Steps between C-alpha positions, in 0.01 A plus 500: 500500500197704392569797275239773496382570144573839354251674272658743257315779322516426128507875424766638734655190657431596862485186717229416753474222757122488482282491191240751638780753537598449138140535392460826697828631350383425147155654555596818685872571469689358206563771241226720644518859619408569863126560522480633858646831618545626852313826556758616755820451298628378162497128588333276242406133533384230264274343763261678737617292792852638459370853490297437815809365677699803387237739635479315833876499541593845366200723563346382833520855637239618252229283651280530806526264794660163431623276224166320514325818393745538215456146376124504536402842368796709391353770719720798428545794736420758237182317391341517846507879496260492203236316703505698822255788552 
């Protein structure tokens, strides 16, 4: 029977199934303050990807058109008013 190896963080002890996940945890998360803040609410994230997911899931209504526009450009409704004559 094959047992999947577990990689534990030597600092906090958090276990990971995959080494790249442990590496990412050590580099961006372990004992670090959140570096990314949502400009719509008080949410903070340690990784930009998590902030992007939060914005897409919680603040879709603040964007024009579709989710594709949000992901590609973060085109905000209030920003477009600045560029119209």
